[in-house]
All heavy atoms as a GROMACS GRO file, in nm:
protein
  590
    1MET      N    1   4.968  -6.143  -1.618
    1MET     CA    2   4.865  -6.161  -1.525
    1MET      C    3   4.725  -6.188  -1.599
    1MET      O    4   4.709  -6.137  -1.704
    1MET     CB    5   4.838  -6.036  -1.436
    1MET     CG    6   4.939  -6.016  -1.339
    1MET     SD    7   4.886  -5.889  -1.227
    1MET     CE    8   5.037  -5.813  -1.188
    2THR      N    9   4.646  -6.264  -1.534
    2THR     CA   10   4.514  -6.292  -1.586
    2THR      C   11   4.421  -6.169  -1.544
    2THR      O   12   4.465  -6.082  -1.472
    2THR     CB   13   4.445  -6.408  -1.522
    2THR    OG1   14   4.427  -6.389  -1.386
    2THR    CG2   15   4.530  -6.539  -1.547
    3ALA      N   16   4.302  -6.167  -1.601
    3ALA     CA   17   4.216  -6.056  -1.567
    3ALA      C   18   4.182  -6.052  -1.418
    3ALA      O   19   4.176  -5.943  -1.355
    3ALA     CB   20   4.083  -6.065  -1.653
    4GLU      N   21   4.158  -6.166  -1.363
    4GLU     CA   22   4.130  -6.172  -1.217
    4GLU      C   23   4.252  -6.123  -1.141
    4GLU      O   24   4.234  -6.059  -1.038
    4GLU     CB   25   4.097  -6.319  -1.175
    4GLU     CG   26   3.963  -6.354  -1.212
    4GLU     CD   27   3.930  -6.502  -1.159
    4GLU    OE1   28   4.015  -6.567  -1.097
    4GLU    OE2   29   3.818  -6.548  -1.193
    5GLU      N   30   4.376  -6.166  -1.179
    5GLU     CA   31   4.491  -6.120  -1.106
    5GLU      C   32   4.514  -5.970  -1.118
    5GLU      O   33   4.553  -5.900  -1.024
    5GLU     CB   34   4.613  -6.192  -1.164
    5GLU     CG   35   4.621  -6.334  -1.127
    5GLU     CD   36   4.724  -6.422  -1.196
    5GLU    OE1   37   4.758  -6.375  -1.313
    5GLU    OE2   38   4.776  -6.512  -1.143
    6THR      N   39   4.478  -5.912  -1.236
    6THR     CA   40   4.490  -5.768  -1.254
    6THR      C   41   4.390  -5.701  -1.162
    6THR      O   42   4.427  -5.595  -1.093
    6THR     CB   43   4.466  -5.724  -1.398
    6THR    OG1   44   4.552  -5.792  -1.484
    6THR    CG2   45   4.462  -5.579  -1.419
    7THR      N   46   4.270  -5.748  -1.154
    7THR     CA   47   4.176  -5.690  -1.058
    7THR      C   48   4.222  -5.692  -0.916
    7THR      O   49   4.215  -5.592  -0.848
    7THR     CB   50   4.037  -5.759  -1.068
    7THR    OG1   51   3.989  -5.751  -1.204
    7THR    CG2   52   3.931  -5.703  -0.975
    8GLY      N   53   4.269  -5.799  -0.878
    8GLY     CA   54   4.325  -5.822  -0.737
    8GLY      C   55   4.446  -5.730  -0.720
    8GLY      O   56   4.456  -5.670  -0.605
    9TYR      N   57   4.529  -5.719  -0.816
    9TYR     CA   58   4.649  -5.636  -0.812
    9TYR      C   59   4.616  -5.483  -0.785
    9TYR      O   60   4.669  -5.424  -0.693
    9TYR     CB   61   4.725  -5.659  -0.935
    9TYR     CG   62   4.859  -5.578  -0.954
    9TYR    CD1   63   4.969  -5.630  -0.885
    9TYR    CD2   64   4.864  -5.460  -1.023
    9TYR    CE1   65   5.090  -5.560  -0.896
    9TYR    CE2   66   4.988  -5.397  -1.040
    9TYR     CZ   67   5.097  -5.440  -0.974
    9TYR     OH   68   5.222  -5.376  -0.984
   10ILE      N   69   4.518  -5.440  -0.861
   10ILE     CA   70   4.476  -5.297  -0.852
   10ILE      C   71   4.411  -5.282  -0.714
   10ILE      O   72   4.437  -5.181  -0.644
   10ILE     CB   73   4.383  -5.257  -0.966
   10ILE    CG1   74   4.466  -5.247  -1.097
   10ILE    CG2   75   4.317  -5.125  -0.934
   10ILE    CD1   76   4.381  -5.234  -1.221
   11ARG      N   77   4.326  -5.368  -0.680
   11ARG     CA   78   4.252  -5.350  -0.549
   11ARG      C   79   4.340  -5.360  -0.433
   11ARG      O   80   4.326  -5.298  -0.332
   11ARG     CB   81   4.134  -5.451  -0.545
   11ARG     CG   82   4.026  -5.416  -0.636
   11ARG     CD   83   3.898  -5.495  -0.623
   11ARG     NE   84   3.798  -5.439  -0.715
   11ARG     CZ   85   3.708  -5.514  -0.780
   11ARG    NH1   86   3.702  -5.650  -0.751
   11ARG    NH2   87   3.626  -5.462  -0.862
   12ARG      N   88   4.443  -5.454  -0.436
   12ARG     CA   89   4.536  -5.464  -0.329
   12ARG      C   90   4.620  -5.334  -0.310
   12ARG      O   91   4.638  -5.292  -0.204
   12ARG     CB   92   4.626  -5.586  -0.354
   12ARG     CG   93   4.737  -5.606  -0.248
   12ARG     CD   94   4.670  -5.639  -0.120
   12ARG     NE   95   4.782  -5.661  -0.017
   12ARG     CZ   96   4.770  -5.628   0.105
   12ARG    NH1   97   4.657  -5.586   0.155
   12ARG    NH2   98   4.872  -5.646   0.180
   13HIS      N   99   4.664  -5.280  -0.424
   13HIS     CA  100   4.741  -5.156  -0.407
   13HIS      C  101   4.658  -5.045  -0.359
   13HIS      O  102   4.707  -4.956  -0.283
   13HIS     CB  103   4.800  -5.121  -0.555
   13HIS     CG  104   4.926  -5.197  -0.581
   13HIS    ND1  105   4.930  -5.322  -0.630
   13HIS    CD2  106   5.055  -5.166  -0.556
   13HIS    CE1  107   5.051  -5.357  -0.645
   13HIS    NE2  108   5.136  -5.269  -0.604
   14LEU      N  109   4.532  -5.036  -0.396
   14LEU     CA  110   4.442  -4.939  -0.337
   14LEU      C  111   4.423  -4.953  -0.191
   14LEU      O  112   4.423  -4.862  -0.109
   14LEU     CB  113   4.310  -4.932  -0.414
   14LEU     CG  114   4.311  -4.880  -0.552
   14LEU    CD1  115   4.180  -4.908  -0.628
   14LEU    CD2  116   4.348  -4.736  -0.557
   15GLN      N  117   4.415  -5.082  -0.153
   15GLN     CA  118   4.397  -5.120  -0.009
   15GLN      C  119   4.516  -5.077   0.066
   15GLN      O  120   4.509  -5.019   0.174
   15GLN     CB  121   4.374  -5.267   0.000
   15GLN     CG  122   4.335  -5.308   0.138
   15GLN     CD  123   4.300  -5.463   0.139
   15GLN    OE1  124   4.387  -5.539   0.082
   15GLN    NE2  125   4.192  -5.496   0.197
   16LEU      N  126   4.634  -5.100   0.013
   16LEU     CA  127   4.759  -5.061   0.079
   16LEU      C  128   4.776  -4.911   0.097
   16LEU      O  129   4.834  -4.862   0.186
   16LEU     CB  130   4.879  -5.112   0.001
   16LEU     CG  131   4.904  -5.269   0.003
   16LEU    CD1  132   5.004  -5.303  -0.092
   16LEU    CD2  133   4.939  -5.312   0.143
   17ALA      N  134   4.713  -4.842   0.002
   17ALA     CA  135   4.707  -4.690   0.008
   17ALA      C  136   4.597  -4.642   0.101
   17ALA      O  137   4.586  -4.517   0.120
   17ALA     CB  138   4.685  -4.632  -0.136
   18GLY      N  139   4.521  -4.727   0.156
   18GLY     CA  140   4.424  -4.687   0.256
   18GLY      C  141   4.284  -4.672   0.197
   18GLY      O  142   4.193  -4.628   0.265
   19ARG      N  143   4.262  -4.719   0.078
   19ARG     CA  144   4.131  -4.714   0.016
   19ARG      C  145   4.056  -4.846   0.026
   19ARG      O  146   4.097  -4.945  -0.025
   19ARG     CB  147   4.149  -4.672  -0.132
   19ARG     CG  148   4.024  -4.643  -0.205
   19ARG     CD  149   3.972  -4.507  -0.179
   19ARG     NE  150   3.844  -4.486  -0.247
   19ARG     CZ  151   3.810  -4.371  -0.302
   19ARG    NH1  152   3.893  -4.268  -0.296
   19ARG    NH2  153   3.697  -4.358  -0.360
   20SER      N  154   3.942  -4.844   0.097
   20SER     CA  155   3.867  -4.963   0.110
   20SER      C  156   3.741  -4.976   0.020
   20SER      O  157   3.702  -5.083  -0.009
   20SER     CB  158   3.820  -4.980   0.256
   20SER     OG  159   3.734  -4.880   0.295
   21ASP      N  160   3.698  -4.862  -0.028
   21ASP     CA  161   3.581  -4.871  -0.114
   21ASP      C  162   3.624  -4.878  -0.261
   21ASP      O  163   3.745  -4.834  -0.290
   21ASP     CB  164   3.493  -4.746  -0.096
   21ASP     CG  165   3.562  -4.618  -0.108
   21ASP    OD1  166   3.677  -4.609  -0.067
   21ASP    OD2  167   3.504  -4.520  -0.160
   22PRO      N  168   3.547  -4.911  -0.352
   22PRO     CA  169   3.586  -4.926  -0.498
   22PRO      C  170   3.620  -4.782  -0.553
   22PRO      O  171   3.553  -4.689  -0.532
   22PRO     CB  172   3.465  -4.984  -0.565
   22PRO     CG  173   3.383  -5.042  -0.461
   22PRO     CD  174   3.413  -4.964  -0.335
   23LEU      N  175   3.736  -4.779  -0.621
   23LEU     CA  176   3.769  -4.656  -0.690
   23LEU      C  177   3.770  -4.665  -0.843
   23LEU      O  178   3.751  -4.567  -0.908
   23LEU     CB  179   3.917  -4.610  -0.639
   23LEU     CG  180   3.978  -4.488  -0.694
   23LEU    CD1  181   3.881  -4.364  -0.660
   23LEU    CD2  182   4.110  -4.465  -0.639
   24PHE      N  183   3.791  -4.793  -0.893
   24PHE     CA  184   3.791  -4.817  -1.041
   24PHE      C  185   3.669  -4.896  -1.063
   24PHE      O  186   3.641  -4.994  -1.003
   24PHE     CB  187   3.914  -4.906  -1.066
   24PHE     CG  188   4.045  -4.829  -1.075
   24PHE    CD1  189   4.111  -4.785  -0.954
   24PHE    CD2  190   4.102  -4.795  -1.199
   24PHE    CE1  191   4.230  -4.719  -0.963
   24PHE    CE2  192   4.221  -4.726  -1.204
   24PHE     CZ  193   4.285  -4.684  -1.079
   25SER      N  194   3.603  -4.858  -1.176
   25SER     CA  195   3.479  -4.937  -1.220
   25SER      C  196   3.536  -5.067  -1.282
   25SER      O  197   3.651  -5.084  -1.325
   25SER     CB  198   3.399  -4.862  -1.322
   25SER     OG  199   3.471  -4.851  -1.447
   26ASP      N  200   3.453  -5.164  -1.292
   26ASP     CA  201   3.491  -5.297  -1.356
   26ASP      C  202   3.528  -5.272  -1.494
   26ASP      O  203   3.622  -5.339  -1.542
   26ASP     CB  204   3.376  -5.392  -1.345
   26ASP     CG  205   3.342  -5.443  -1.201
   26ASP    OD1  206   3.438  -5.431  -1.117
   26ASP    OD2  207   3.235  -5.491  -1.175
   27ASP      N  208   3.458  -5.181  -1.568
   27ASP     CA  209   3.484  -5.156  -1.710
   27ASP      C  210   3.633  -5.098  -1.720
   27ASP      O  211   3.709  -5.131  -1.812
   27ASP     CB  212   3.390  -5.060  -1.775
   27ASP     CG  213   3.251  -5.126  -1.796
   27ASP    OD1  214   3.246  -5.261  -1.793
   27ASP    OD2  215   3.153  -5.053  -1.807
   28ALA      N  216   3.669  -5.008  -1.634
   28ALA     CA  217   3.797  -4.948  -1.634
   28ALA      C  218   3.906  -5.054  -1.606
   28ALA      O  219   4.008  -5.056  -1.676
   28ALA     CB  220   3.801  -4.833  -1.530
   29ILE      N  221   3.884  -5.132  -1.513
   29ILE     CA  222   3.986  -5.244  -1.481
   29ILE      C  223   4.001  -5.335  -1.596
   29ILE      O  224   4.110  -5.373  -1.634
   29ILE     CB  225   3.946  -5.318  -1.351
   29ILE    CG1  226   3.960  -5.232  -1.227
   29ILE    CG2  227   4.035  -5.441  -1.340
   29ILE    CD1  228   3.911  -5.291  -1.099
   30ASN      N  229   3.888  -5.373  -1.664
   30ASN     CA  230   3.893  -5.462  -1.784
   30ASN      C  231   3.976  -5.399  -1.892
   30ASN      O  232   4.060  -5.466  -1.956
   30ASN     CB  233   3.758  -5.504  -1.826
   30ASN     CG  234   3.680  -5.594  -1.732
   30ASN    OD1  235   3.752  -5.667  -1.655
   30ASN    ND2  236   3.551  -5.592  -1.732
   31LEU      N  237   3.951  -5.271  -1.915
   31LEU     CA  238   4.027  -5.202  -2.026
   31LEU      C  239   4.171  -5.196  -1.989
   31LEU      O  240   4.262  -5.211  -2.079
   31LEU     CB  241   3.964  -5.067  -2.048
   31LEU     CG  242   4.031  -4.982  -2.160
   31LEU    CD1  243   4.022  -5.055  -2.295
   31LEU    CD2  244   3.972  -4.854  -2.173
   32ILE      N  245   4.204  -5.158  -1.861
   32ILE     CA  246   4.347  -5.158  -1.823
   32ILE      C  247   4.407  -5.293  -1.843
   32ILE      O  248   4.521  -5.302  -1.888
   32ILE     CB  249   4.355  -5.104  -1.678
   32ILE    CG1  250   4.317  -4.952  -1.677
   32ILE    CG2  251   4.491  -5.137  -1.613
   32ILE    CD1  252   4.307  -4.900  -1.534
   33HIS      N  253   4.342  -5.397  -1.808
   33HIS     CA  254   4.400  -5.535  -1.816
   33HIS      C  255   4.423  -5.564  -1.966
   33HIS      O  256   4.532  -5.605  -2.002
   33HIS     CB  257   4.303  -5.636  -1.759
   33HIS     CG  258   4.351  -5.774  -1.794
   33HIS    ND1  259   4.458  -5.834  -1.738
   33HIS    CD2  260   4.300  -5.864  -1.883
   33HIS    CE1  261   4.481  -5.952  -1.789
   33HIS    NE2  262   4.385  -5.972  -1.881
   34GLU      N  263   4.323  -5.541  -2.048
   34GLU     CA  264   4.334  -5.572  -2.189
   34GLU      C  265   4.453  -5.492  -2.257
   34GLU      O  266   4.534  -5.544  -2.332
   34GLU     CB  267   4.203  -5.544  -2.266
   34GLU     CG  268   4.102  -5.641  -2.234
   34GLU     CD  269   3.959  -5.598  -2.292
   34GLU    OE1  270   3.958  -5.508  -2.371
   34GLU    OE2  271   3.859  -5.656  -2.246
   35SER      N  272   4.453  -5.368  -2.224
   35SER     CA  273   4.559  -5.277  -2.286
   35SER      C  274   4.696  -5.308  -2.239
   35SER      O  275   4.793  -5.285  -2.306
   35SER     CB  276   4.518  -5.132  -2.258
   35SER     OG  277   4.398  -5.104  -2.313
   36SER      N  278   4.706  -5.347  -2.109
   36SER     CA  279   4.841  -5.376  -2.046
   36SER      C  280   4.891  -5.514  -2.080
   36SER      O  281   5.008  -5.540  -2.063
   36SER     CB  282   4.836  -5.362  -1.903
   36SER     OG  283   4.753  -5.460  -1.842
   37ARG      N  284   4.804  -5.598  -2.128
   37ARG     CA  285   4.828  -5.740  -2.155
   37ARG      C  286   4.882  -5.808  -2.029
   37ARG      O  287   4.964  -5.904  -2.035
   37ARG     CB  288   4.930  -5.756  -2.264
   37ARG     CG  289   4.875  -5.713  -2.399
   37ARG     CD  290   4.970  -5.735  -2.512
   37ARG     NE  291   4.977  -5.615  -2.586
   37ARG     CZ  292   5.081  -5.572  -2.658
   37ARG    NH1  293   5.184  -5.653  -2.669
   37ARG    NH2  294   5.082  -5.458  -2.721
   38GLY      N  295   4.832  -5.758  -1.913
   38GLY     CA  296   4.870  -5.816  -1.785
   38GLY      C  297   5.006  -5.782  -1.729
   38GLY      O  298   5.052  -5.848  -1.634
   39LYS      N  299   5.078  -5.692  -1.793
   39LYS     CA  300   5.214  -5.653  -1.749
   39LYS      C  301   5.200  -5.553  -1.634
   39LYS      O  302   5.145  -5.442  -1.653
   39LYS     CB  303   5.291  -5.595  -1.866
   39LYS     CG  304   5.315  -5.688  -1.976
   39LYS     CD  305   5.390  -5.616  -2.087
   39LYS     CE  306   5.399  -5.707  -2.214
   39LYS     NZ  307   5.464  -5.636  -2.329
   40PRO      N  308   5.260  -5.590  -1.512
   40PRO     CA  309   5.244  -5.505  -1.399
   40PRO      C  310   5.288  -5.358  -1.412
   40PRO      O  311   5.215  -5.266  -1.373
   40PRO     CB  312   5.330  -5.574  -1.292
   40PRO     CG  313   5.330  -5.714  -1.335
   40PRO     CD  314   5.325  -5.713  -1.482
   41ARG      N  315   5.397  -5.340  -1.478
   41ARG     CA  316   5.444  -5.198  -1.500
   41ARG      C  317   5.342  -5.116  -1.579
   41ARG      O  318   5.314  -5.001  -1.544
   41ARG     CB  319   5.578  -5.195  -1.565
   41ARG     CG  320   5.634  -5.059  -1.582
   41ARG     CD  321   5.771  -5.065  -1.638
   41ARG     NE  322   5.821  -4.930  -1.661
   41ARG     CZ  323   5.937  -4.890  -1.702
   41ARG    NH1  324   6.027  -4.985  -1.725
   41ARG    NH2  325   5.968  -4.766  -1.718
   42THR      N  326   5.289  -5.178  -1.682
   42THR     CA  327   5.193  -5.110  -1.773
   42THR      C  328   5.062  -5.087  -1.695
   42THR      O  329   4.994  -4.985  -1.705
   42THR     CB  330   5.170  -5.180  -1.897
   42THR    OG1  331   5.297  -5.203  -1.962
   42THR    CG2  332   5.090  -5.100  -1.995
   43ILE      N  333   5.022  -5.190  -1.610
   43ILE     CA  334   4.902  -5.172  -1.527
   43ILE      C  335   4.922  -5.050  -1.443
   43ILE      O  336   4.833  -4.963  -1.422
   43ILE     CB  337   4.875  -5.299  -1.452
   43ILE    CG1  338   4.838  -5.418  -1.532
   43ILE    CG2  339   4.763  -5.271  -1.338
   43ILE    CD1  340   4.838  -5.552  -1.473
   44ASN      N  341   5.032  -5.038  -1.372
   44ASN     CA  342   5.060  -4.930  -1.285
   44ASN      C  343   5.056  -4.793  -1.360
   44ASN      O  344   4.992  -4.700  -1.313
   44ASN     CB  345   5.204  -4.937  -1.221
   44ASN     CG  346   5.210  -5.054  -1.124
   44ASN    OD1  347   5.111  -5.108  -1.075
   44ASN    ND2  348   5.338  -5.092  -1.096
   45ASN      N  349   5.122  -4.788  -1.472
   45ASN     CA  350   5.119  -4.664  -1.545
   45ASN      C  351   4.978  -4.621  -1.594
   45ASN      O  352   4.940  -4.510  -1.587
   45ASN     CB  353   5.212  -4.673  -1.672
   45ASN     CG  354   5.356  -4.684  -1.632
   45ASN    OD1  355   5.397  -4.630  -1.526
   45ASN    ND2  356   5.442  -4.738  -1.717
   46LEU      N  357   4.909  -4.727  -1.638
   46LEU     CA  358   4.764  -4.693  -1.686
   46LEU      C  359   4.680  -4.659  -1.566
   46LEU      O  360   4.604  -4.561  -1.576
   46LEU     CB  361   4.703  -4.816  -1.754
   46LEU     CG  362   4.762  -4.844  -1.898
   46LEU    CD1  363   4.715  -4.986  -1.946
   46LEU    CD2  364   4.724  -4.738  -1.994
   47ALA      N  365   4.696  -4.717  -1.456
   47ALA     CA  366   4.614  -4.682  -1.335
   47ALA      C  367   4.642  -4.542  -1.293
   47ALA      O  368   4.544  -4.466  -1.256
   47ALA     CB  369   4.634  -4.780  -1.225
   48ILE      N  370   4.766  -4.505  -1.287
   48ILE     CA  371   4.806  -4.364  -1.247
   48ILE      C  372   4.747  -4.261  -1.341
   48ILE      O  373   4.690  -4.166  -1.300
   48ILE     CB  374   4.957  -4.354  -1.233
   48ILE    CG1  375   5.005  -4.438  -1.118
   48ILE    CG2  376   5.004  -4.207  -1.222
   48ILE    CD1  377   5.158  -4.455  -1.107
   49GLN      N  378   4.758  -4.288  -1.472
   49GLN     CA  379   4.703  -4.192  -1.565
   49GLN      C  380   4.557  -4.185  -1.564
   49GLN      O  381   4.497  -4.080  -1.580
   49GLN     CB  382   4.749  -4.233  -1.712
   49GLN     CG  383   4.894  -4.197  -1.745
   49GLN     CD  384   4.920  -4.049  -1.725
   49GLN    OE1  385   4.999  -4.005  -1.650
   49GLN    NE2  386   4.860  -3.968  -1.812
   50ALA      N  387   4.495  -4.306  -1.534
   50ALA     CA  388   4.344  -4.303  -1.523
   50ALA      C  389   4.298  -4.225  -1.400
   50ALA      O  390   4.208  -4.156  -1.405
   50ALA     CB  391   4.297  -4.445  -1.514
   51LEU      N  392   4.380  -4.233  -1.295
   51LEU     CA  393   4.350  -4.150  -1.173
   51LEU      C  394   4.360  -4.002  -1.204
   51LEU      O  395   4.277  -3.924  -1.160
   51LEU     CB  396   4.442  -4.197  -1.054
   51LEU     CG  397   4.408  -4.324  -0.992
   51LEU    CD1  398   4.524  -4.370  -0.903
   51LEU    CD2  399   4.284  -4.318  -0.904
   52LEU      N  400   4.462  -3.964  -1.280
   52LEU     CA  401   4.483  -3.823  -1.308
   52LEU      C  402   4.368  -3.774  -1.402
   52LEU      O  403   4.313  -3.671  -1.382
   52LEU     CB  404   4.617  -3.808  -1.386
   52LEU     CG  405   4.742  -3.817  -1.292
   52LEU    CD1  406   4.867  -3.829  -1.374
   52LEU    CD2  407   4.740  -3.713  -1.198
   53ALA      N  408   4.331  -3.861  -1.496
   53ALA     CA  409   4.223  -3.822  -1.588
   53ALA      C  410   4.091  -3.808  -1.511
   53ALA      O  411   4.008  -3.714  -1.535
   53ALA     CB  412   4.206  -3.925  -1.703
   54THR      N  413   4.067  -3.892  -1.408
   54THR     CA  414   3.949  -3.888  -1.323
   54THR      C  415   3.944  -3.753  -1.241
   54THR      O  416   3.849  -3.686  -1.238
   54THR     CB  417   3.940  -4.004  -1.230
   54THR    OG1  418   3.935  -4.126  -1.313
   54THR    CG2  419   3.818  -4.002  -1.147
   55PHE      N  420   4.067  -3.721  -1.186
   55PHE     CA  421   4.075  -3.601  -1.108
   55PHE      C  422   4.048  -3.475  -1.196
   55PHE      O  423   3.976  -3.384  -1.163
   55PHE     CB  424   4.211  -3.595  -1.040
   55PHE     CG  425   4.234  -3.465  -0.968
   55PHE    CD1  426   4.178  -3.444  -0.848
   55PHE    CD2  427   4.316  -3.368  -1.026
   55PHE    CE1  428   4.194  -3.325  -0.784
   55PHE    CE2  429   4.336  -3.245  -0.961
   55PHE     CZ  430   4.275  -3.222  -0.836
   56ALA      N  431   4.112  -3.481  -1.308
   56ALA     CA  432   4.096  -3.363  -1.409
   56ALA      C  433   3.950  -3.346  -1.449
   56ALA      O  434   3.906  -3.232  -1.473
   56ALA     CB  435   4.188  -3.385  -1.525
   57ALA      N  436   3.874  -3.458  -1.457
   57ALA     CA  437   3.734  -3.441  -1.494
   57ALA      C  438   3.645  -3.416  -1.375
   57ALA      O  439   3.522  -3.401  -1.399
   57ALA     CB  440   3.694  -3.578  -1.560
   58GLY      N  441   3.700  -3.409  -1.257
   58GLY     CA  442   3.620  -3.380  -1.140
   58GLY      C  443   3.529  -3.494  -1.097
   58GLY      O  444   3.432  -3.473  -1.036
   59LYS      N  445   3.565  -3.611  -1.125
   59LYS     CA  446   3.491  -3.733  -1.095
   59LYS      C  447   3.553  -3.799  -0.975
   59LYS      O  448   3.670  -3.779  -0.940
   59LYS     CB  449   3.484  -3.830  -1.215
   59LYS     CG  450   3.412  -3.769  -1.334
   59LYS     CD  451   3.400  -3.872  -1.437
   59LYS     CE  452   3.327  -3.815  -1.563
   59LYS     NZ  453   3.315  -3.913  -1.669
   60ALA      N  454   3.474  -3.884  -0.909
   60ALA     CA  455   3.521  -3.964  -0.792
   60ALA      C  456   3.560  -4.106  -0.820
   60ALA      O  457   3.628  -4.166  -0.747
   60ALA     CB  458   3.413  -3.952  -0.686
   61ILE      N  459   3.514  -4.160  -0.929
   61ILE     CA  460   3.536  -4.298  -0.968
   61ILE      C  461   3.601  -4.305  -1.107
   61ILE      O  462   3.563  -4.239  -1.194
   61ILE     CB  463   3.404  -4.384  -0.975
   61ILE    CG1  464   3.333  -4.383  -0.835
   61ILE    CG2  465   3.428  -4.526  -1.017
   61ILE    CD1  466   3.405  -4.457  -0.722
   62VAL      N  467   3.707  -4.380  -1.112
   62VAL     CA  468   3.773  -4.410  -1.241
   62VAL      C  469   3.680  -4.494  -1.328
   62VAL      O  470   3.648  -4.609  -1.297
   62VAL     CB  471   3.908  -4.475  -1.225
   62VAL    CG1  472   3.977  -4.505  -1.356
   62VAL    CG2  473   4.001  -4.400  -1.132
   63ASP      N  474   3.633  -4.432  -1.436
   63ASP     CA  475   3.544  -4.506  -1.531
   63ASP      C  476   3.620  -4.540  -1.657
   63ASP      O  477   3.734  -4.514  -1.672
   63ASP     CB  478   3.422  -4.417  -1.558
   63ASP     CG  479   3.454  -4.290  -1.623
   63ASP    OD1  480   3.559  -4.264  -1.669
   63ASP    OD2  481   3.359  -4.203  -1.630
   64GLU      N  482   3.541  -4.596  -1.747
   64GLU     CA  483   3.603  -4.642  -1.874
   64GLU      C  484   3.662  -4.526  -1.953
   64GLU      O  485   3.764  -4.543  -2.016
   64GLU     CB  486   3.495  -4.728  -1.959
   64GLU     CG  487   3.560  -4.784  -2.081
   64GLU     CD  488   3.462  -4.873  -2.159
   64GLU    OE1  489   3.347  -4.888  -2.116
   64GLU    OE2  490   3.506  -4.928  -2.260
   65ASN      N  491   3.597  -4.414  -1.948
   65ASN     CA  492   3.645  -4.295  -2.024
   65ASN      C  493   3.782  -4.255  -1.972
   65ASN      O  494   3.873  -4.220  -2.049
   65ASN     CB  495   3.547  -4.181  -2.016
   65ASN     CG  496   3.420  -4.205  -2.100
   65ASN    OD1  497   3.420  -4.274  -2.197
   65ASN    ND2  498   3.315  -4.142  -2.062
   66ALA      N  499   3.799  -4.254  -1.843
   66ALA     CA  500   3.927  -4.217  -1.785
   66ALA      C  501   4.036  -4.321  -1.820
   66ALA      O  502   4.151  -4.291  -1.853
   66ALA     CB  503   3.919  -4.202  -1.634
   67ALA      N  504   3.994  -4.451  -1.823
   67ALA     CA  505   4.094  -4.559  -1.862
   67ALA      C  506   4.125  -4.544  -2.009
   67ALA      O  507   4.241  -4.554  -2.042
   67ALA     CB  508   4.024  -4.694  -1.832
   68ARG      N  509   4.034  -4.505  -2.091
   68ARG     CA  510   4.055  -4.484  -2.237
   68ARG      C  511   4.162  -4.369  -2.256
   68ARG      O  512   4.253  -4.374  -2.340
   68ARG     CB  513   3.934  -4.459  -2.314
   68ARG     CG  514   3.856  -4.583  -2.338
   68ARG     CD  515   3.751  -4.562  -2.446
   68ARG     NE  516   3.660  -4.677  -2.455
   68ARG     CZ  517   3.701  -4.802  -2.500
   68ARG    NH1  518   3.823  -4.818  -2.541
   68ARG    NH2  519   3.613  -4.904  -2.498
   69SER      N  520   4.142  -4.264  -2.180
   69SER     CA  521   4.234  -4.156  -2.184
   69SER      C  522   4.373  -4.196  -2.145
   69SER      O  523   4.467  -4.156  -2.202
   69SER     CB  524   4.180  -4.044  -2.094
   69SER     OG  525   4.273  -3.937  -2.084
   70ALA      N  526   4.381  -4.278  -2.040
   70ALA     CA  527   4.506  -4.332  -1.993
   70ALA      C  528   4.578  -4.419  -2.102
   70ALA      O  529   4.697  -4.404  -2.123
   70ALA     CB  530   4.485  -4.406  -1.863
   71VAL      N  531   4.495  -4.500  -2.165
   71VAL     CA  532   4.554  -4.586  -2.265
   71VAL      C  533   4.612  -4.503  -2.377
   71VAL      O  534   4.715  -4.526  -2.430
   71VAL     CB  535   4.448  -4.682  -2.327
   71VAL    CG1  536   4.490  -4.752  -2.446
   71VAL    CG2  537   4.402  -4.783  -2.220
   72THR      N  538   4.536  -4.403  -2.420
   72THR     CA  539   4.591  -4.316  -2.530
   72THR      C  540   4.715  -4.251  -2.485
   72THR      O  541   4.810  -4.240  -2.565
   72THR     CB  542   4.483  -4.204  -2.556
   72THR    OG1  543   4.361  -4.265  -2.603
   72THR    CG2  544   4.529  -4.108  -2.666
   73GLU      N  545   4.726  -4.205  -2.363
   73GLU     CA  546   4.845  -4.138  -2.312
   73GLU      C  547   4.959  -4.228  -2.298
   73GLU      O  548   5.075  -4.205  -2.344
   73GLU     CB  549   4.810  -4.065  -2.179
   73GLU     CG  550   4.930  -3.984  -2.121
   73GLU     CD  551   4.954  -3.861  -2.196
   73GLU    OE1  552   4.868  -3.804  -2.258
   73GLU    OE2  553   5.069  -3.814  -2.193
   74VAL      N  554   4.940  -4.342  -2.227
   74VAL     CA  555   5.049  -4.431  -2.199
   74VAL      C  556   5.095  -4.520  -2.314
   74VAL      O  557   5.216  -4.528  -2.341
   74VAL     CB  558   5.012  -4.523  -2.078
   74VAL    CG1  559   5.106  -4.636  -2.053
   74VAL    CG2  560   4.991  -4.438  -1.951
   75ILE      N  561   5.001  -4.582  -2.383
   75ILE     CA  562   5.043  -4.675  -2.490
   75ILE      C  563   5.116  -4.600  -2.607
   75ILE      O  564   5.200  -4.650  -2.665
   75ILE     CB  565   4.916  -4.754  -2.546
   75ILE    CG1  566   4.859  -4.830  -2.432
   75ILE    CG2  567   4.952  -4.844  -2.653
   75ILE    CD1  568   4.946  -4.936  -2.357
   76SER      N  569   5.074  -4.480  -2.630
   76SER     CA  570   5.136  -4.399  -2.743
   76SER      C  571   5.277  -4.364  -2.704
   76SER      O  572   5.360  -4.330  -2.795
   76SER     CB  573   5.056  -4.276  -2.772
   76SER     OG  574   5.052  -4.185  -2.666
   77THR      N  575   5.318  -4.365  -2.578
   77THR     CA  576   5.454  -4.328  -2.539
   77THR      C  577   5.552  -4.447  -2.518
   77THR      O  578   5.660  -4.435  -2.495
   77THR     CB  579   5.457  -4.243  -2.410
   77THR    OG1  580   5.396  -4.312  -2.308
   77THR    CG2  581   5.375  -4.110  -2.436
   78GLU      N  582   5.487  -4.563  -2.520
   78GLU     CA  583   5.574  -4.687  -2.502
   78GLU      C  584   5.640  -4.732  -2.624
   78GLU      O  585   5.602  -4.707  -2.731
   78GLU     CB  586   5.487  -4.801  -2.441
   78GLU     CG  587   5.455  -4.765  -2.300
   78GLU     CD  588   5.388  -4.897  -2.231
   78GLU    OE1  589   5.344  -4.996  -2.301
   78GLU    OE2  590   5.387  -4.898  -2.108
   0.00000   0.00000   0.00000
């Protein structure tokens, strides 16, 4: 997927889950795209881990730090 497709993919899945406001920062989505190389399965895994990192940090928006934490967790296990 391209960067635009990744953004749309993440936002569409959030919309299907009932979320209409932004949950991922643009920086977080860009990092997820770059790290996943546009592969849907890796995007999903990174997004889930980033959500978990955000929750653990007590934050409301997935930021670049949460995405970096996800990349460290997911990419090292693949």
